[in-house]
C-alpha positions, 0 to 999 in steps of 0.5 A, spaced: 826 824 898 819 828 898 815 827 892 814 833 888 807 834 889 808 835 897 813 840 896 809 844 892 803 844 896 807 845 902 810 851 899 805 854 895 798 857 896 792 854 892 790 858 886 783 861 886 778 858 880 779 865 877 787 865 877 787 858 875 782 860 869 787 866 867 793 862 868 791 856 864 788 860 858 794 864 857 798 858 857 794 855 852 794 861 848 787 862 848 783 868 848 776 868 852 772 867 845 776 861 843 775 858 850 768 859 849 768 856 843 771 850 845 766 850 851 760 849 846 754 853 844 752 855 851 758 859 853 760 866 851 766 870 852 762 874 857 761 868 861 769 867 861 770 874 863 765 874 869 769 868 871 776 871 871 773 878 874 770 874 880 763 877 878 761 869 878 764 866 884 762 859 883 760 856 876 755 850 876 758 843 877 757 841 870 761 848 868 767 846 872 767 839 869 767 843 862 772 848 864 776 842 867 776 838 860 777 844 856 783 847 860 786 840 860 786 840 868 784 835 873 777 836 876 781 836 883 785 842 881 779 846 879 776 844 886 782 845 890 786 850 886 793 847 887 797 847 880 804 848 878 804 852 871 808 849 866 815 853 866 816 858 860 819 855 854 826 858 852 
């Protein structure tokens, strides 16, 4: 049997950082303002908006690490874009 992550990687394209951020933030039920608060005083809802609308193509390494931690995603996922969203609750 093929491991699940291999099947996923073979059948899905990588998400962009923008797509990862939007998908995961929505899964967690966070607004841009709430995510910015989780990230700390140097973050604003505008920073999140710029990332989600691709106005900021790639944040600094430290910001990627902070996003990874706040969103509960491995740093590898943030860098490579392979992520399988949680199934919807029924």
